Structure formats: structure tokens, C-alpha cells
N, C-alpha and C positions, 0 to 999 in steps of 0.2 A: 189491217190499219194502222193502228197502234206501234207495230214495230215496222212500219214502211216509213211513221210518222218520227220514228228515233230516226231510223238512220237517214231522211233526209233533214235532219238536224244540220249536219256536213255539210247539204250543198244547198243548193238553191229551189229547189221543190217549196211550195208556199202552202199548196192543201192535195189532197186526197179524197177523191170524192167515189162513191157508190151511189148508183140509182136505179131503180127496179122499173118495169112497165106496171107494176100498182100505183107506183108510187112512193116506195120504200126508199129513203135518203140517210143513209149516214156518210160522214167525212171528217177529217180532222184537218183540221187549217191553222194559220199563223197569221196573224194582222201585221201589216207592213213596219218594221220599225219595233215590234215585238218578238222576243224570245216564248214565249208561254204558248202553249198551241189550246187549241178548242175543241172540244165534241157536240158536233150538234147530231142530231136522231131525228129520224121522221119515221111515225108508224101510222098509214093513214087508219088502218085496223082501226087501233084506240085511241089517236086524237089526231087531228089533221093538221093540227099546229107541229112547228120545230121548234125544238129544245136545245139549246146551247148551253155547253157548260163549258167550264175551266177544269182543263189536266192536272191534274195536282203532278211534284216532283215523279212520283212513284209509278204515273203513268193511272190511277187511277180519276174518274174524273168526280167532281166534287157533288155533293150532294143535293145543293141545291141549283137550279137553273142558274144563266144571270142573263138568257133572253129569251124569249116565248115570241115566234112571228111565224106567218104566213108564208111557206114554201113547197115549191112542187116541182122534183126533178125536173120532170117532162116538159113543163115549157121551159126551161133553161135554154141559153145558145149552145152550150156545151152539151147537151141531151139530145137536139136537135140535129147539130153537126152529126152525129154518131147516125143517127139515126138516116140521116141523110147520105153520107157516105160508105153504110154499111160495110166498114173496114174500118181501121185506126188511121186516125187521121187530125190535122192540128186545125182547131177551130177558130175563128176569129177571136181578135180581141175584142173583150165586152165590160161590164160592169158588174161588178161582186153585188149578192146582196149580203148588204152590210147593216145586222139589226141595232149593234151596240155603237157603230162609227158613223159617223155625219159626213166625212170626206168621202170622197168617189173612190174607190180601189181598184184600178182594171186590172183584167188577167189573161192568160192565152192558154189555153185549156191543150192538152194532147187527150183524145180521148179513146178505149177500145171497145166497141161491143162486144157483147157477148150470148152467145147464142146456145141453145139447147141442143140437144141429141137429133131434134127432129128439125132442126134450121130457126124455129120460131128465136125471135130475141127475146132475152131473158133482162137486158138491162146494160149499161154501160160504166164503165171506168173511167174516171178523168183523171189526170194530175192535172196541177194549172202551178200556173210560174206568175206573180203577180210583176209586176214592168218594176215596181219600188224594188225587188228582190233582186230582178235581173239587174238593173241599174247597180245596184249594191255589191255586188258580182264584178261587174265592170268595174267598177273602182277599186274592188281587192285588187286587179291586176296592176303590176309593172309596166308603163309604157314608155320608157325612155325616161329622160326626168319631167318636163313637163308633159309631153303624150296627152291624149284625147280618143278616145275608141266612144261608139256610141253605134243604137242598131235602129235603122227605120224601116219602113214598107215601102214598098212600091208605089204608093200615095206619096209621099214624101214625110209621114207623119212619123215622129220619133216614138220607138217603141221603149229604148232603153240609152242612156250616158252615163259615161263612169264620172261626170261630173255631178255638183250641185243644182245643177240646171233643171229645175221640173219638167217630166214631160206628158206632165198633164194639167189643164188650166184644173185648181184647185174651183174656181168660181161656175164652171160651165161643166167638169168632169170630162171636159172633148181633148184628146190629144193635140200637141201642140206641133206645128209642121219646123221641119228640120230647118229650111230656111229662112224663120222670122224667130230661132233660138237668140237668149242672149246671151249664147255663149260664142264668138267671132270665129273660130276654128268651125265648128260645127256649121254657121250659116254659110260661111265663106264656102266649105267644103259641098253640103247639099246642092249650094246654086250650080258648082261646077257638076256635081254627080247630076241635078236634074236635066242637063243638057244632053245625057247619054244614057238614062237608064228611065226617067219618070214617062209613066202611061203607058210601059211595058209591063203586060201580065205577068210574064215570068223576069225575073232579070239573070241573064249569063255571062260569062264571062266574067273579067277581071280588071278594075283598075287600078294603076300605078305611075302618079303623076306628080309636079311640083305645083302647086298654089301660092299664089303670090296675099298673106292676111295683112294688112295693114303695114305693107313695107317687108312683111318676114315670109321667110321662105319655109314655106311648110310641105313635107313630105306625106302624102296622100296613099292611103292603101282601099280597098273597097272591092269586096269580092259579095257575092250570093251565098246563101249557104246551101251548100251543096247537096246532103244528102237528108234534107228538113223536108223532103216530099212536096205538098201546098205550100210551107209556108215560106211566102216570097218575101223574104226579109234581103237587107242590106247592110255588112258589117263594116262599118269603116272604123280604120285608125289614123290618126293622124299626130305625127311627128316633126317638130319644128328642126329643122337640116342644123341648127346650132348644136342641139342635144347630141349630134354626132359628131359636129364640131368642135366643141366644147371641151371633150375628153383630147382630142389632139391639140389644140390649144393648150390646154392644162398641161401636157406632158411636154409639148414644147417649152410654157415658162419653166415648168422645173427644170426641165434640161438645163437651159439659159442658164436660172439661177444656181444650179450645181456646178454650171460649168464657169460662173463667174466665181461661184466662191470655192472651186477647185484653184482658180487665177490666184482669188487675195490670199487661201492660203499658201499657195507657192511664194508669192510675193511676200510676205510675210515670214515664211520658213526662209527664203533666202536672205531676207533684212537679219532673220537672227543670225543665220550663219554668217552672213558678212561681217555682222557685227562681234562673233565668236574670233570671227578668223582677225578680224579685222587688231581687236583689243589687244593680242599681244605684242603686232605689231608697231604700234602706238606708243605700247612701253617702249620696247626695244628704240626705236627713234627717239623718244624723252632722254634714255638710258645714254644713249651714244651721245645726242646735243648736249649733256651735264659734262660728259667724259671731256668734248672736247672744249667746253668752258674750264676746263683745268679742275672739274669735281673728280677726283680718283678713289675716296674715300666708299662712295656707293656700290653696292655689288647687285645685281639683278637678276631674279629669281622667276624663270616660266614656265610654268605646266601643262600649259592647254595640248601644246603637238611634243612629238620626239624630236623633232626636227628644231621646235623653239628649246628644248631644253638643252639639245647640244650646243645649239647656238648661244645662248645667253652663257652657258658654262665656258665655251672661248673665251666669250668676249670675259667676264671676269676675270679669266686666268690672263688676256692681254692685260686689262688693267692692272693686273697684280703685277706684270712685267716692266710696265711703264711706271709703276710708282717705284721700284724695284732700279731701274736703269736712272728715274730722276732725282732717287735718293744718293746713287751714284755719282752724279753729275751735279750735284749740291757739294759733294765731300770734294771734289776733284778741283770743285772751283777753289771751296775753302782751303786744297792744299796749295793750288795755283798761287792764291792770296799769301798765305805764308812762305811759301817758296820765295816770292817776290820780295817780301817783307825782311828774306835773310839778303838782299843783294843791296850796296848802296845807293842810296837815293840821288845820291851825285856824283860825278867822276872825281876822284882824286885828283888832288893837284899837289907837283910838289916844282918847287923853282929847279929851273934848269934842267924840266922832264917835259916829255908828253907822255901820258897814260891813256890805254883807250881799252875798254871791254865790253863784250858781247855774250850776253846767253841765248843760246837756242833749243827751244823744247821739243822733244816728239812728241807729243801733246800736249795737254793743258799743263803737265810738270815736267822734268827732265832733273 
């Protein structure tokens, strides 16, 4: 039992019990919400009372008992279920005997009767699952983003849920009806399932449908325990449709955002390239405008592209040629002025004579 209890720490087993036909009982259990295991022993040949001990970290029981109470395994529902079936069977959900706890704890037993060589019954092994631990197991599952899972019997009573909604009324110790659950997904789906399964002694088939819960579409999948023998439970999974659509919407939004980002980056890159290309053109245009205004002293140096380098060099050579031509024109104008000053300003006049003269230049000078 100690080895089995150690193994069960990683699973949802809540208790392991042995009881025989003489009333001897020994069991290891864990209270809901606790990690500490407790060992209980009843030896009616020595003492009719049962003694509960806290198990230490090394697996040994504490020296002093934590509780002493009346107990007879032969009167418990799990033992009687094995006696009635004479075979391995799931027992009905029942309330535990908890001498150190005040709140009721419900568990479901799986019992295996043990027989001697001559076929007489020697005792019963019982593996217990508390409804609290079953709910804790369901709560550890990932069901979409906001999905819910729960288990109920064919009477519509909750067995376990993945939510914090209680399955047992702490005041009465009775199980809650799924249709009256405070969790809207559970209540709505239980009402839908009730029209299909409730009242049947055995749940068969599988239900898959879309139900409306407060205006939201929820995908429901309900299926019976296929290999649970006489355990007539129904496992229900509820996942809002938005849990499936949300990733698609997120990917679409992400795609749109990436597309807009790429468009913005392309526009920004285009503007940068345009500015980079336009800058030498603007400089070239300004330089040509100054040349047209007579400013032949400045030079332009463009280094962005080879074409602009060659163009700026050609313009500088052109300006240099213009400066030479302008200098030559000024020299010719000066020579023409000097040459014209060498000629008489007026026609010479001599009495009795008519004098005439004409000077014709081939260019500015002659």
C-alpha cells in the first residue's frame, strides 16, 4: 500500500483500501487539497477502533495517532458493492468517513474482491478517487483558451469539473445538478444533453453540436466512458467557437499589420531613394540657373552616381570654356574700341576738296 501510495502521488488516486471478511482494514488516503498521506489501521482482534496516523516524508507513520474512530469496512458502500458484484466493479459515489474533517468528501470506488483457493471471499481491494481530485485533474487539462470540461452521471448530477464551481453542496453534502450549475457553459450544455440522454440507464453514442450560451456560439462534445463497465458517466467538453476563430483572426490581423508595415517601409524606402536621387538633380539645376545668371566662377562636384560625376565634370568644362570665350570677347571689344579710336572722329575738310573714308571690319577688328 505504501508503494502504491507513492506511485499515486503523480496521478489522481485519492485512497487505497484493504478490508477483509473479519473486519480488518488498512488504508492510505489523502484529504482533498492536501499532499500529506495518512495511514489508517483497524485490527478488531486487538482493538475495535480504527487508528489514523500521519505518514512522514520517509513513509513511516508518526508515533501518535491523529484520530481514533469507529470503523468497520464490511459496512461501507465500497465493500458491499464488491460483495454484490463478486467481480471488479465501480461502486456508487458515496461519502467518506473523515474523523478529522468536517466538510463532506465524496469519492467513487473501484473495488476488486479477492477470493481464496476454494472460492471463498477473503476481502476487497478498493481504489478511491475523490471528486475533488477528479476536478483537480480536469482543471490541469488545457481545453482551448477558455474551454470547460466536466463529468456528470445519467441522473444529471455533477461528478467533476475543470472550473472552480463546486460539485458538492457543502451544506448538505449532496452533489449539484449540472443544469443548476453557476457556470453558464455547464448549465446550458447540461440542458441540451438532458433532452438526449437523461433517464437512460446507459449512455450510448456521442453528441457533437453547437449551442448558444448568452449569445456566444460554443462547440460541445459529449461522450460516455467507453470502457468503464458499469460506470455510466458522460464526459463533456465545451470550447467557445471564438477559441478556434481567435487564432485565425490574430493571424489575419498580424498579416494585415505586416502588410501595412511592408507598405510603409516600401514607401519610406522609396522616399529615401527619391530624395537621394533628387538631391544631385536639384543641385545641378541650381548650378545651371546660376550659370544662366552669369555666375561662371563656381564649380559643381557631384559624387552620388557615376553619371552625375561625368555630367558635373562636363558642365565644369563647359563653364571653363564660357569663361575663356567671355574673356576673348572682352579682349576683342577692347581691341575694337582702341582701333576705332585710332580713326579720326570727323571727316577731314579741305577747301576745294571733297574727302570720304570708310573702314570695314571682317570681325570686331580689322
